[in-house]
PDB file of N, CA, C and O in Angstrom:
ATOM      1  N   MET A   1    -135.361 -67.515 -29.849  1.00  0.00           N
ATOM      2  CA  MET A   1    -135.018 -67.633 -31.257  1.00  0.00           C
ATOM      3  C   MET A   1    -134.509 -69.088 -31.487  1.00  0.00           C
ATOM      4  O   MET A   1    -133.798 -69.649 -30.654  1.00  0.00           O
ATOM      5  N   SER A   2    -134.882 -69.645 -32.592  1.00  0.00           N
ATOM      6  CA  SER A   2    -134.493 -71.028 -32.939  1.00  0.00           C
ATOM      7  C   SER A   2    -133.019 -71.128 -33.354  1.00  0.00           C
ATOM      8  O   SER A   2    -132.430 -70.177 -33.867  1.00  0.00           O
ATOM      9  N   ARG A   3    -132.469 -72.271 -33.123  1.00  0.00           N
ATOM     10  CA  ARG A   3    -131.151 -72.554 -33.676  1.00  0.00           C
ATOM     11  C   ARG A   3    -131.344 -73.018 -35.130  1.00  0.00           C
ATOM     12  O   ARG A   3    -132.328 -73.687 -35.445  1.00  0.00           O
ATOM     13  N   ALA A   4    -130.422 -72.668 -35.991  1.00  0.00           N
ATOM     14  CA  ALA A   4    -130.597 -72.982 -37.402  1.00  0.00           C
ATOM     15  C   ALA A   4    -129.314 -73.462 -38.032  1.00  0.00           C
ATOM     16  O   ALA A   4    -128.211 -73.245 -37.530  1.00  0.00           O
ATOM     17  N   THR A   5    -129.509 -74.129 -39.166  1.00  0.00           N
ATOM     18  CA  THR A   5    -128.409 -74.507 -40.023  1.00  0.00           C
ATOM     19  C   THR A   5    -128.580 -73.722 -41.327  1.00  0.00           C
ATOM     20  O   THR A   5    -129.629 -73.751 -41.970  1.00  0.00           O
ATOM     21  N   LEU A   6    -127.530 -73.040 -41.678  1.00  0.00           N
ATOM     22  CA  LEU A   6    -127.514 -72.303 -42.958  1.00  0.00           C
ATOM     23  C   LEU A   6    -126.726 -73.113 -43.950  1.00  0.00           C
ATOM     24  O   LEU A   6    -125.528 -73.344 -43.780  1.00  0.00           O
ATOM     25  N   VAL A   7    -127.415 -73.545 -44.997  1.00  0.00           N
ATOM     26  CA  VAL A   7    -126.771 -74.360 -46.047  1.00  0.00           C
ATOM     27  C   VAL A   7    -126.432 -73.460 -47.214  1.00  0.00           C
ATOM     28  O   VAL A   7    -127.304 -72.846 -47.827  1.00  0.00           O
ATOM     29  N   LYS A   8    -125.130 -73.394 -47.509  1.00  0.00           N
ATOM     30  CA  LYS A   8    -124.671 -72.558 -48.633  1.00  0.00           C
ATOM     31  C   LYS A   8    -124.370 -73.499 -49.812  1.00  0.00           C
ATOM     32  O   LYS A   8    -123.457 -74.323 -49.752  1.00  0.00           O
ATOM     33  N   TYR A   9    -125.158 -73.350 -50.875  1.00  0.00           N
ATOM     34  CA  TYR A   9    -124.902 -74.103 -52.121  1.00  0.00           C
ATOM     35  C   TYR A   9    -124.073 -73.216 -53.053  1.00  0.00           C
ATOM     36  O   TYR A   9    -124.478 -72.095 -53.361  1.00  0.00           O
ATOM     37  N   TRP A  10    -122.945 -73.698 -53.491  1.00  0.00           N
ATOM     38  CA  TRP A  10    -122.021 -72.874 -54.312  1.00  0.00           C
ATOM     39  C   TRP A  10    -121.183 -73.783 -55.208  1.00  0.00           C
ATOM     40  O   TRP A  10    -121.273 -75.010 -55.158  1.00  0.00           O
ATOM     41  N   ALA A  11    -120.370 -73.128 -56.023  1.00  0.00           N
ATOM     42  CA  ALA A  11    -119.431 -73.835 -56.866  1.00  0.00           C
ATOM     43  C   ALA A  11    -118.197 -72.925 -57.110  1.00  0.00           C
ATOM     44  O   ALA A  11    -118.360 -71.707 -57.183  1.00  0.00           O
ATOM     45  N   PRO A  12    -117.040 -73.450 -57.230  1.00  0.00           N
ATOM     46  CA  PRO A  12    -115.818 -72.629 -57.399  1.00  0.00           C
ATOM     47  C   PRO A  12    -115.871 -71.719 -58.674  1.00  0.00           C
ATOM     48  O   PRO A  12    -115.273 -70.643 -58.679  1.00  0.00           O
ATOM     49  N   TRP A  13    -116.557 -72.137 -59.706  1.00  0.00           N
ATOM     50  CA  TRP A  13    -116.653 -71.360 -60.941  1.00  0.00           C
ATOM     51  C   TRP A  13    -117.643 -70.226 -60.826  1.00  0.00           C
ATOM     52  O   TRP A  13    -117.729 -69.407 -61.741  1.00  0.00           O
ATOM     53  N   CYS A  14    -118.399 -70.141 -59.734  1.00  0.00           N
ATOM     54  CA  CYS A  14    -119.457 -69.132 -59.553  1.00  0.00           C
ATOM     55  C   CYS A  14    -118.879 -67.878 -58.913  1.00  0.00           C
ATOM     56  O   CYS A  14    -118.594 -67.849 -57.716  1.00  0.00           O
ATOM     57  N   GLY A  15    -118.708 -66.824 -59.747  1.00  0.00           N
ATOM     58  CA  GLY A  15    -118.188 -65.572 -59.257  1.00  0.00           C
ATOM     59  C   GLY A  15    -119.042 -64.926 -58.186  1.00  0.00           C
ATOM     60  O   GLY A  15    -118.515 -64.374 -57.220  1.00  0.00           O
ATOM     61  N   SER A  16    -120.343 -64.987 -58.344  1.00  0.00           N
ATOM     62  CA  SER A  16    -121.213 -64.421 -57.329  1.00  0.00           C
ATOM     63  C   SER A  16    -121.065 -65.127 -55.973  1.00  0.00           C
ATOM     64  O   SER A  16    -121.135 -64.516 -54.907  1.00  0.00           O
ATOM     65  N   CYS A  17    -120.858 -66.433 -56.072  1.00  0.00           N
ATOM     66  CA  CYS A  17    -120.647 -67.199 -54.835  1.00  0.00           C
ATOM     67  C   CYS A  17    -119.412 -66.683 -54.064  1.00  0.00           C
ATOM     68  O   CYS A  17    -119.443 -66.507 -52.846  1.00  0.00           O
ATOM     69  N   ARG A  18    -118.359 -66.455 -54.803  1.00  0.00           N
ATOM     70  CA  ARG A  18    -117.083 -65.949 -54.145  1.00  0.00           C
ATOM     71  C   ARG A  18    -117.328 -64.548 -53.593  1.00  0.00           C
ATOM     72  O   ARG A  18    -116.791 -64.212 -52.537  1.00  0.00           O
ATOM     73  N   LEU A  19    -118.133 -63.708 -54.282  1.00  0.00           N
ATOM     74  CA  LEU A  19    -118.410 -62.383 -53.792  1.00  0.00           C
ATOM     75  C   LEU A  19    -119.253 -62.432 -52.531  1.00  0.00           C
ATOM     76  O   LEU A  19    -119.109 -61.568 -51.666  1.00  0.00           O
ATOM     77  N   TYR A  20    -120.116 -63.406 -52.407  1.00  0.00           N
ATOM     78  CA  TYR A  20    -121.087 -63.511 -51.323  1.00  0.00           C
ATOM     79  C   TYR A  20    -120.504 -64.137 -50.054  1.00  0.00           C
ATOM     80  O   TYR A  20    -120.980 -63.886 -48.946  1.00  0.00           O
ATOM     81  N   SER A  21    -119.469 -64.953 -50.237  1.00  0.00           N
ATOM     82  CA  SER A  21    -118.926 -65.697 -49.087  1.00  0.00           C
ATOM     83  C   SER A  21    -118.570 -64.841 -47.901  1.00  0.00           C
ATOM     84  O   SER A  21    -118.897 -65.254 -46.789  1.00  0.00           O
ATOM     85  N   PRO A  22    -117.906 -63.641 -48.020  1.00  0.00           N
ATOM     86  CA  PRO A  22    -117.619 -62.867 -46.843  1.00  0.00           C
ATOM     87  C   PRO A  22    -118.880 -62.483 -46.045  1.00  0.00           C
ATOM     88  O   PRO A  22    -118.876 -62.502 -44.815  1.00  0.00           O
ATOM     89  N   ALA A  23    -119.931 -62.143 -46.751  1.00  0.00           N
ATOM     90  CA  ALA A  23    -121.184 -61.782 -46.008  1.00  0.00           C
ATOM     91  C   ALA A  23    -121.784 -62.935 -45.313  1.00  0.00           C
ATOM     92  O   ALA A  23    -122.309 -62.779 -44.210  1.00  0.00           O
ATOM     93  N   ILE A  24    -121.733 -64.128 -45.916  1.00  0.00           N
ATOM     94  CA  ILE A  24    -122.251 -65.321 -45.256  1.00  0.00           C
ATOM     95  C   ILE A  24    -121.402 -65.654 -44.060  1.00  0.00           C
ATOM     96  O   ILE A  24    -121.931 -65.940 -42.986  1.00  0.00           O
ATOM     97  N   ASP A  25    -120.114 -65.624 -44.220  1.00  0.00           N
ATOM     98  CA  ASP A  25    -119.172 -65.917 -43.094  1.00  0.00           C
ATOM     99  C   ASP A  25    -119.402 -64.913 -41.956  1.00  0.00           C
ATOM    100  O   ASP A  25    -119.382 -65.285 -40.783  1.00  0.00           O
ATOM    101  N   ARG A  26    -119.614 -63.676 -42.302  1.00  0.00           N
ATOM    102  CA  ARG A  26    -119.874 -62.638 -41.260  1.00  0.00           C
ATOM    103  C   ARG A  26    -121.185 -62.946 -40.514  1.00  0.00           C
ATOM    104  O   ARG A  26    -121.246 -62.859 -39.287  1.00  0.00           O
ATOM    105  N   LEU A  27    -122.219 -63.301 -41.266  1.00  0.00           N
ATOM    106  CA  LEU A  27    -123.487 -63.671 -40.634  1.00  0.00           C
ATOM    107  C   LEU A  27    -123.336 -64.808 -39.640  1.00  0.00           C
ATOM    108  O   LEU A  27    -123.808 -64.734 -38.506  1.00  0.00           O
ATOM    109  N   VAL A  28    -122.672 -65.849 -40.086  1.00  0.00           N
ATOM    110  CA  VAL A  28    -122.471 -67.048 -39.250  1.00  0.00           C
ATOM    111  C   VAL A  28    -121.617 -66.730 -38.015  1.00  0.00           C
ATOM    112  O   VAL A  28    -121.919 -67.187 -36.912  1.00  0.00           O
ATOM    113  N   SER A  29    -120.576 -65.965 -38.204  1.00  0.00           N
ATOM    114  CA  SER A  29    -119.714 -65.649 -37.057  1.00  0.00           C
ATOM    115  C   SER A  29    -120.374 -64.687 -36.081  1.00  0.00           C
ATOM    116  O   SER A  29    -120.178 -64.793 -34.870  1.00  0.00           O
ATOM    117  N   THR A  30    -121.159 -63.744 -36.606  1.00  0.00           N
ATOM    118  CA  THR A  30    -121.901 -62.776 -35.740  1.00  0.00           C
ATOM    119  C   THR A  30    -122.955 -63.457 -34.899  1.00  0.00           C
ATOM    120  O   THR A  30    -123.203 -63.069 -33.758  1.00  0.00           O
ATOM    121  N   HIS A  31    -123.589 -64.503 -35.484  1.00  0.00           N
ATOM    122  CA  HIS A  31    -124.698 -65.206 -34.832  1.00  0.00           C
ATOM    123  C   HIS A  31    -124.343 -66.676 -34.577  1.00  0.00           C
ATOM    124  O   HIS A  31    -125.187 -67.560 -34.722  1.00  0.00           O
ATOM    125  N   ALA A  32    -123.100 -66.922 -34.201  1.00  0.00           N
ATOM    126  CA  ALA A  32    -122.581 -68.293 -34.026  1.00  0.00           C
ATOM    127  C   ALA A  32    -123.419 -69.067 -32.956  1.00  0.00           C
ATOM    128  O   ALA A  32    -123.515 -70.293 -33.015  1.00  0.00           O
ATOM    129  N   GLU A  33    -123.994 -68.364 -32.026  1.00  0.00           N
ATOM    130  CA  GLU A  33    -124.777 -69.053 -30.996  1.00  0.00           C
ATOM    131  C   GLU A  33    -126.076 -69.620 -31.513  1.00  0.00           C
ATOM    132  O   GLU A  33    -126.678 -70.471 -30.859  1.00  0.00           O
ATOM    133  N   ILE A  34    -126.524 -69.170 -32.672  1.00  0.00           N
ATOM    134  CA  ILE A  34    -127.814 -69.699 -33.248  1.00  0.00           C
ATOM    135  C   ILE A  34    -127.721 -70.240 -34.659  1.00  0.00           C
ATOM    136  O   ILE A  34    -128.645 -70.892 -35.145  1.00  0.00           O
ATOM    137  N   ILE A  35    -126.587 -69.965 -35.326  1.00  0.00           N
ATOM    138  CA  ILE A  35    -126.456 -70.408 -36.750  1.00  0.00           C
ATOM    139  C   ILE A  35    -125.185 -71.217 -36.948  1.00  0.00           C
ATOM    140  O   ILE A  35    -124.100 -70.793 -36.550  1.00  0.00           O
ATOM    141  N   GLU A  36    -125.322 -72.365 -37.555  1.00  0.00           N
ATOM    142  CA  GLU A  36    -124.180 -73.144 -37.992  1.00  0.00           C
ATOM    143  C   GLU A  36    -124.228 -73.224 -39.518  1.00  0.00           C
ATOM    144  O   GLU A  36    -125.305 -73.184 -40.113  1.00  0.00           O
ATOM    145  N   LEU A  37    -123.079 -73.336 -40.133  1.00  0.00           N
ATOM    146  CA  LEU A  37    -122.947 -73.335 -41.605  1.00  0.00           C
ATOM    147  C   LEU A  37    -122.572 -74.703 -42.142  1.00  0.00           C
ATOM    148  O   LEU A  37    -121.666 -75.368 -41.642  1.00  0.00           O
ATOM    149  N   ILE A  38    -123.289 -75.097 -43.165  1.00  0.00           N
ATOM    150  CA  ILE A  38    -122.891 -76.236 -43.983  1.00  0.00           C
ATOM    151  C   ILE A  38    -122.643 -75.747 -45.393  1.00  0.00           C
ATOM    152  O   ILE A  38    -123.518 -75.165 -46.034  1.00  0.00           O
ATOM    153  N   ASP A  39    -121.425 -75.995 -45.864  1.00  0.00           N
ATOM    154  CA  ASP A  39    -120.995 -75.558 -47.178  1.00  0.00           C
ATOM    155  C   ASP A  39    -121.077 -76.722 -48.177  1.00  0.00           C
ATOM    156  O   ASP A  39    -120.434 -77.751 -47.973  1.00  0.00           O
ATOM    157  N   ILE A  40    -121.848 -76.572 -49.233  1.00  0.00           N
ATOM    158  CA  ILE A  40    -121.962 -77.686 -50.215  1.00  0.00           C
ATOM    159  C   ILE A  40    -121.522 -77.142 -51.577  1.00  0.00           C
ATOM    160  O   ILE A  40    -122.161 -76.299 -52.206  1.00  0.00           O
ATOM    161  N   ASP A  41    -120.372 -77.701 -51.978  1.00  0.00           N
ATOM    162  CA  ASP A  41    -119.786 -77.411 -53.287  1.00  0.00           C
ATOM    163  C   ASP A  41    -120.474 -78.322 -54.328  1.00  0.00           C
ATOM    164  O   ASP A  41    -120.202 -79.520 -54.406  1.00  0.00           O
ATOM    165  N   LEU A  42    -121.369 -77.714 -55.118  1.00  0.00           N
ATOM    166  CA  LEU A  42    -122.094 -78.516 -56.083  1.00  0.00           C
ATOM    167  C   LEU A  42    -121.315 -79.027 -57.263  1.00  0.00           C
ATOM    168  O   LEU A  42    -121.780 -79.897 -58.000  1.00  0.00           O
ATOM    169  N   SER A  43    -120.144 -78.495 -57.442  1.00  0.00           N
ATOM    170  CA  SER A  43    -119.253 -79.051 -58.480  1.00  0.00           C
ATOM    171  C   SER A  43    -118.687 -80.389 -58.036  1.00  0.00           C
ATOM    172  O   SER A  43    -118.286 -81.200 -58.871  1.00  0.00           O
ATOM    173  N   GLN A  44    -118.651 -80.632 -56.719  1.00  0.00           N
ATOM    174  CA  GLN A  44    -118.190 -81.912 -56.143  1.00  0.00           C
ATOM    175  C   GLN A  44    -119.388 -82.847 -55.914  1.00  0.00           C
ATOM    176  O   GLN A  44    -119.225 -84.066 -55.955  1.00  0.00           O
ATOM    177  N   GLN A  45    -120.568 -82.307 -55.679  1.00  0.00           N
ATOM    178  CA  GLN A  45    -121.755 -83.115 -55.374  1.00  0.00           C
ATOM    179  C   GLN A  45    -122.969 -82.621 -56.198  1.00  0.00           C
ATOM    180  O   GLN A  45    -123.931 -82.102 -55.631  1.00  0.00           O
ATOM    181  N   PRO A  46    -122.918 -82.781 -57.502  1.00  0.00           N
ATOM    182  CA  PRO A  46    -124.028 -82.233 -58.355  1.00  0.00           C
ATOM    183  C   PRO A  46    -125.334 -82.846 -58.116  1.00  0.00           C
ATOM    184  O   PRO A  46    -126.357 -82.213 -58.376  1.00  0.00           O
ATOM    185  N   GLU A  47    -125.377 -84.074 -57.624  1.00  0.00           N
ATOM    186  CA  GLU A  47    -126.650 -84.745 -57.360  1.00  0.00           C
ATOM    187  C   GLU A  47    -127.456 -84.071 -56.262  1.00  0.00           C
ATOM    188  O   GLU A  47    -128.679 -84.201 -56.217  1.00  0.00           O
ATOM    189  N   ILE A  48    -126.789 -83.366 -55.392  1.00  0.00           N
ATOM    190  CA  ILE A  48    -127.491 -82.626 -54.326  1.00  0.00           C
ATOM    191  C   ILE A  48    -128.307 -81.500 -54.879  1.00  0.00           C
ATOM    192  O   ILE A  48    -129.383 -81.216 -54.353  1.00  0.00           O
ATOM    193  N   ALA A  49    -127.839 -80.831 -55.936  1.00  0.00           N
ATOM    194  CA  ALA A  49    -128.609 -79.768 -56.545  1.00  0.00           C
ATOM    195  C   ALA A  49    -129.987 -80.297 -57.037  1.00  0.00           C
ATOM    196  O   ALA A  49    -131.015 -79.644 -56.855  1.00  0.00           O
ATOM    197  N   GLU A  50    -129.973 -81.447 -57.636  1.00  0.00           N
ATOM    198  CA  GLU A  50    -131.251 -82.022 -58.136  1.00  0.00           C
ATOM    199  C   GLU A  50    -132.119 -82.452 -56.938  1.00  0.00           C
ATOM    200  O   GLU A  50    -133.316 -82.167 -56.901  1.00  0.00           O
ATOM    201  N   GLN A  51    -131.513 -83.129 -55.978  1.00  0.00           N
ATOM    202  CA  GLN A  51    -132.248 -83.576 -54.791  1.00  0.00           C
ATOM    203  C   GLN A  51    -132.922 -82.411 -54.033  1.00  0.00           C
ATOM    204  O   GLN A  51    -134.048 -82.554 -53.556  1.00  0.00           O
ATOM    205  N   ARG A  52    -132.257 -81.303 -53.928  1.00  0.00           N
ATOM    206  CA  ARG A  52    -132.703 -80.169 -53.182  1.00  0.00           C
ATOM    207  C   ARG A  52    -133.389 -79.104 -53.995  1.00  0.00           C
ATOM    208  O   ARG A  52    -133.857 -78.112 -53.437  1.00  0.00           O
ATOM    209  N   GLY A  53    -133.462 -79.279 -55.280  1.00  0.00           N
ATOM    210  CA  GLY A  53    -134.116 -78.328 -56.146  1.00  0.00           C
ATOM    211  C   GLY A  53    -133.433 -76.991 -56.292  1.00  0.00           C
ATOM    212  O   GLY A  53    -134.072 -75.952 -56.456  1.00  0.00           O
ATOM    213  N   VAL A  54    -132.052 -77.049 -56.224  1.00  0.00           N
ATOM    214  CA  VAL A  54    -131.251 -75.853 -56.376  1.00  0.00           C
ATOM    215  C   VAL A  54    -131.040 -75.617 -57.854  1.00  0.00           C
ATOM    216  O   VAL A  54    -130.406 -76.426 -58.532  1.00  0.00           O
ATOM    217  N   LEU A  55    -131.581 -74.484 -58.374  1.00  0.00           N
ATOM    218  CA  LEU A  55    -131.543 -74.220 -59.785  1.00  0.00           C
ATOM    219  C   LEU A  55    -130.549 -73.125 -60.165  1.00  0.00           C
ATOM    220  O   LEU A  55    -130.145 -73.031 -61.324  1.00  0.00           O
ATOM    221  N   SER A  56    -130.153 -72.298 -59.199  1.00  0.00           N
ATOM    222  CA  SER A  56    -129.178 -71.276 -59.491  1.00  0.00           C
ATOM    223  C   SER A  56    -128.266 -71.026 -58.281  1.00  0.00           C
ATOM    224  O   SER A  56    -128.594 -71.404 -57.156  1.00  0.00           O
ATOM    225  N   LEU A  57    -127.129 -70.390 -58.528  1.00  0.00           N
ATOM    226  CA  LEU A  57    -126.167 -70.152 -57.483  1.00  0.00           C
ATOM    227  C   LEU A  57    -125.880 -68.666 -57.378  1.00  0.00           C
ATOM    228  O   LEU A  57    -125.936 -67.957 -58.383  1.00  0.00           O
ATOM    229  N   PRO A  58    -125.575 -68.182 -56.185  1.00  0.00           N
ATOM    230  CA  PRO A  58    -125.564 -68.889 -54.932  1.00  0.00           C
ATOM    231  C   PRO A  58    -126.974 -69.065 -54.418  1.00  0.00           C
ATOM    232  O   PRO A  58    -127.845 -68.238 -54.686  1.00  0.00           O
ATOM    233  N   THR A  59    -127.208 -70.157 -53.668  1.00  0.00           N
ATOM    234  CA  THR A  59    -128.513 -70.396 -53.014  1.00  0.00           C
ATOM    235  C   THR A  59    -128.198 -70.677 -51.547  1.00  0.00           C
ATOM    236  O   THR A  59    -127.277 -71.428 -51.228  1.00  0.00           O
ATOM    237  N   LEU A  60    -128.967 -70.070 -50.678  1.00  0.00           N
ATOM    238  CA  LEU A  60    -128.855 -70.339 -49.218  1.00  0.00           C
ATOM    239  C   LEU A  60    -130.179 -70.927 -48.766  1.00  0.00           C
ATOM    240  O   LEU A  60    -131.253 -70.498 -49.188  1.00  0.00           O
ATOM    241  N   SER A  61    -130.072 -71.916 -47.899  1.00  0.00           N
ATOM    242  CA  SER A  61    -131.247 -72.518 -47.331  1.00  0.00           C
ATOM    243  C   SER A  61    -131.105 -72.502 -45.814  1.00  0.00           C
ATOM    244  O   SER A  61    -130.061 -72.900 -45.297  1.00  0.00           O
ATOM    245  N   VAL A  62    -132.089 -72.068 -45.115  1.00  0.00           N
ATOM    246  CA  VAL A  62    -132.108 -72.007 -43.702  1.00  0.00           C
ATOM    247  C   VAL A  62    -132.995 -73.152 -43.184  1.00  0.00           C
ATOM    248  O   VAL A  62    -134.176 -73.240 -43.519  1.00  0.00           O
ATOM    249  N   LEU A  63    -132.403 -74.017 -42.367  1.00  0.00           N
ATOM    250  CA  LEU A  63    -133.110 -75.155 -41.833  1.00  0.00           C
ATOM    251  C   LEU A  63    -133.236 -75.049 -40.336  1.00  0.00           C
ATOM    252  O   LEU A  63    -132.274 -74.717 -39.644  1.00  0.00           O
ATOM    253  N   VAL A  64    -134.430 -75.333 -39.832  1.00  0.00           N
ATOM    254  CA  VAL A  64    -134.695 -75.395 -38.380  1.00  0.00           C
ATOM    255  C   VAL A  64    -135.241 -76.754 -38.166  1.00  0.00           C
ATOM    256  O   VAL A  64    -136.249 -77.117 -38.773  1.00  0.00           O
ATOM    257  N   ALA A  65    -134.584 -77.565 -37.281  1.00  0.00           N
ATOM    258  CA  ALA A  65    -135.032 -78.923 -36.972  1.00  0.00           C
ATOM    259  C   ALA A  65    -135.138 -79.741 -38.255  1.00  0.00           C
ATOM    260  O   ALA A  65    -136.007 -80.605 -38.367  1.00  0.00           O
ATOM    261  N   GLY A  66    -134.283 -79.483 -39.199  1.00  0.00           N
ATOM    262  CA  GLY A  66    -134.270 -80.245 -40.480  1.00  0.00           C
ATOM    263  C   GLY A  66    -135.262 -79.791 -41.518  1.00  0.00           C
ATOM    264  O   GLY A  66    -135.282 -80.318 -42.630  1.00  0.00           O
ATOM    265  N   GLU A  67    -136.076 -78.833 -41.182  1.00  0.00           N
ATOM    266  CA  GLU A  67    -137.085 -78.320 -42.134  1.00  0.00           C
ATOM    267  C   GLU A  67    -136.629 -76.958 -42.716  1.00  0.00           C
ATOM    268  O   GLU A  67    -136.168 -76.075 -41.992  1.00  0.00           O
ATOM    269  N   GLU A  68    -136.772 -76.831 -44.018  1.00  0.00           N
ATOM    270  CA  GLU A  68    -136.391 -75.545 -44.632  1.00  0.00           C
ATOM    271  C   GLU A  68    -137.411 -74.474 -44.278  1.00  0.00           C
ATOM    272  O   GLU A  68    -138.603 -74.653 -44.527  1.00  0.00           O
ATOM    273  N   VAL A  69    -136.969 -73.379 -43.708  1.00  0.00           N
ATOM    274  CA  VAL A  69    -137.857 -72.284 -43.348  1.00  0.00           C
ATOM    275  C   VAL A  69    -137.641 -71.025 -44.212  1.00  0.00           C
ATOM    276  O   VAL A  69    -138.421 -70.073 -44.186  1.00  0.00           O
ATOM    277  N   LEU A  70    -136.529 -71.080 -44.983  1.00  0.00           N
ATOM    278  CA  LEU A  70    -136.206 -69.937 -45.858  1.00  0.00           C
ATOM    279  C   LEU A  70    -135.226 -70.350 -46.886  1.00  0.00           C
ATOM    280  O   LEU A  70    -134.265 -71.065 -46.603  1.00  0.00           O
ATOM    281  N   ARG A  71    -135.469 -69.891 -48.120  1.00  0.00           N
ATOM    282  CA  ARG A  71    -134.516 -70.119 -49.211  1.00  0.00           C
ATOM    283  C   ARG A  71    -134.276 -68.823 -49.889  1.00  0.00           C
ATOM    284  O   ARG A  71    -135.224 -68.138 -50.272  1.00  0.00           O
ATOM    285  N   LEU A  72    -132.992 -68.449 -50.058  1.00  0.00           N
ATOM    286  CA  LEU A  72    -132.597 -67.225 -50.705  1.00  0.00           C
ATOM    287  C   LEU A  72    -131.695 -67.541 -51.897  1.00  0.00           C
ATOM    288  O   LEU A  72    -130.794 -68.374 -51.798  1.00  0.00           O
ATOM    289  N   THR A  73    -131.938 -66.885 -53.002  1.00  0.00           N
ATOM    290  CA  THR A  73    -131.132 -67.110 -54.223  1.00  0.00           C
ATOM    291  C   THR A  73    -130.604 -65.776 -54.708  1.00  0.00           C
ATOM    292  O   THR A  73    -131.311 -64.769 -54.711  1.00  0.00           O
ATOM    293  N   GLY A  74    -129.347 -65.791 -55.116  1.00  0.00           N
ATOM    294  CA  GLY A  74    -128.682 -64.601 -55.619  1.00  0.00           C
ATOM    295  C   GLY A  74    -128.062 -63.767 -54.491  1.00  0.00           C
ATOM    296  O   GLY A  74    -128.122 -64.102 -53.308  1.00  0.00           O
ATOM    297  N   LEU A  75    -127.480 -62.689 -54.928  1.00  0.00           N
ATOM    298  CA  LEU A  75    -126.794 -61.802 -53.991  1.00  0.00           C
ATOM    299  C   LEU A  75    -127.754 -60.791 -53.323  1.00  0.00           C
ATOM    300  O   LEU A  75    -128.763 -60.400 -53.910  1.00  0.00           O
ATOM    301  N   MET A  76    -127.425 -60.384 -52.107  1.00  0.00           N
ATOM    302  CA  MET A  76    -128.117 -59.313 -51.467  1.00  0.00           C
ATOM    303  C   MET A  76    -127.175 -58.663 -50.452  1.00  0.00           C
ATOM    304  O   MET A  76    -126.234 -59.312 -49.995  1.00  0.00           O
ATOM    305  N   PRO A  77    -127.405 -57.401 -50.090  1.00  0.00           N
ATOM    306  CA  PRO A  77    -126.566 -56.778 -49.114  1.00  0.00           C
ATOM    307  C   PRO A  77    -126.628 -57.489 -47.770  1.00  0.00           C
ATOM    308  O   PRO A  77    -127.638 -58.106 -47.433  1.00  0.00           O
ATOM    309  N   TYR A  78    -125.541 -57.402 -47.000  1.00  0.00           N
ATOM    310  CA  TYR A  78    -125.440 -58.062 -45.762  1.00  0.00           C
ATOM    311  C   TYR A  78    -126.666 -57.778 -44.830  1.00  0.00           C
ATOM    312  O   TYR A  78    -127.228 -58.685 -44.215  1.00  0.00           O
ATOM    313  N   GLU A  79    -127.031 -56.526 -44.766  1.00  0.00           N
ATOM    314  CA  GLU A  79    -128.128 -56.118 -43.864  1.00  0.00           C
ATOM    315  C   GLU A  79    -129.425 -56.833 -44.199  1.00  0.00           C
ATOM    316  O   GLU A  79    -130.151 -57.253 -43.298  1.00  0.00           O
ATOM    317  N   LYS A  80    -129.727 -56.977 -45.501  1.00  0.00           N
ATOM    318  CA  LYS A  80    -130.946 -57.687 -45.940  1.00  0.00           C
ATOM    319  C   LYS A  80    -130.822 -59.183 -45.668  1.00  0.00           C
ATOM    320  O   LYS A  80    -131.792 -59.818 -45.256  1.00  0.00           O
ATOM    321  N   LEU A  81    -129.641 -59.750 -45.892  1.00  0.00           N
ATOM    322  CA  LEU A  81    -129.415 -61.138 -45.581  1.00  0.00           C
ATOM    323  C   LEU A  81    -129.649 -61.403 -44.085  1.00  0.00           C
ATOM    324  O   LEU A  81    -130.364 -62.336 -43.717  1.00  0.00           O
ATOM    325  N   GLU A  82    -129.056 -60.595 -43.256  1.00  0.00           N
ATOM    326  CA  GLU A  82    -129.179 -60.802 -41.785  1.00  0.00           C
ATOM    327  C   GLU A  82    -130.667 -60.637 -41.402  1.00  0.00           C
ATOM    328  O   GLU A  82    -131.211 -61.441 -40.644  1.00  0.00           O
ATOM    329  N   GLU A  83    -131.292 -59.620 -41.918  1.00  0.00           N
ATOM    330  CA  GLU A  83    -132.710 -59.388 -41.579  1.00  0.00           C
ATOM    331  C   GLU A  83    -133.573 -60.592 -41.977  1.00  0.00           C
ATOM    332  O   GLU A  83    -134.401 -61.047 -41.189  1.00  0.00           O
ATOM    333  N   ALA A  84    -133.388 -61.088 -43.149  1.00  0.00           N
ATOM    334  CA  ALA A  84    -134.222 -62.241 -43.667  1.00  0.00           C
ATOM    335  C   ALA A  84    -133.990 -63.484 -42.847  1.00  0.00           C
ATOM    336  O   ALA A  84    -134.938 -64.175 -42.474  1.00  0.00           O
ATOM    337  N   VAL A  85    -132.744 -63.772 -42.564  1.00  0.00           N
ATOM    338  CA  VAL A  85    -132.446 -64.955 -41.766  1.00  0.00           C
ATOM    339  C   VAL A  85    -132.976 -64.877 -40.337  1.00  0.00           C
ATOM    340  O   VAL A  85    -133.586 -65.831 -39.854  1.00  0.00           O
ATOM    341  N   LEU A  86    -132.760 -63.791 -39.678  1.00  0.00           N
ATOM    342  CA  LEU A  86    -133.199 -63.616 -38.294  1.00  0.00           C
ATOM    343  C   LEU A  86    -134.742 -63.599 -38.239  1.00  0.00           C
ATOM    344  O   LEU A  86    -135.316 -64.142 -37.295  1.00  0.00           O
ATOM    345  N   ALA A  87    -135.419 -62.993 -39.219  1.00  0.00           N
ATOM    346  CA  ALA A  87    -136.855 -63.002 -39.258  1.00  0.00           C
ATOM    347  C   ALA A  87    -137.378 -64.427 -39.386  1.00  0.00           C
ATOM    348  O   ALA A  87    -138.382 -64.766 -38.760  1.00  0.00           O
ATOM    349  N   ALA A  88    -136.718 -65.274 -40.187  1.00  0.00           N
ATOM    350  CA  ALA A  88    -137.135 -66.641 -40.325  1.00  0.00           C
ATOM    351  C   ALA A  88    -136.996 -67.472 -39.085  1.00  0.00           C
ATOM    352  O   ALA A  88    -137.687 -68.472 -38.892  1.00  0.00           O
ATOM    353  N   LEU A  89    -136.064 -67.024 -38.231  1.00  0.00           N
ATOM    354  CA  LEU A  89    -135.782 -67.755 -36.967  1.00  0.00           C
ATOM    355  C   LEU A  89    -136.602 -67.236 -35.795  1.00  0.00           C
ATOM    356  O   LEU A  89    -136.648 -67.865 -34.738  1.00  0.00           O
ATOM    357  N   ALA A  90    -137.242 -66.103 -35.977  1.00  0.00           N
ATOM    358  CA  ALA A  90    -137.998 -65.494 -34.852  1.00  0.00           C
ATOM    359  C   ALA A  90    -139.262 -66.294 -34.483  1.00  0.00           C
ATOM    360  O   ALA A  90    -139.990 -65.909 -33.568  1.00  0.00           O
TER     361      ALA A  90
END
């Protein structure tokens, strides 16, 4: 299985982002040997949203060797999140 970087695009005013954070943290801690997290607060760095094509929050991007292999937008149950990320890394 590939090592990956999970990029979390969020903002403090985004209620869904706050709701989703525990699931994302759980995923990263459960799979710490293969997943590292980068947290990007778009309220602090709005230019990144335009550069990366992030149109809604929360958005997760899974990168392997710097290439995006999966993009997820919106909320989903933990099990679906884990399944999608691990499938992208298989």
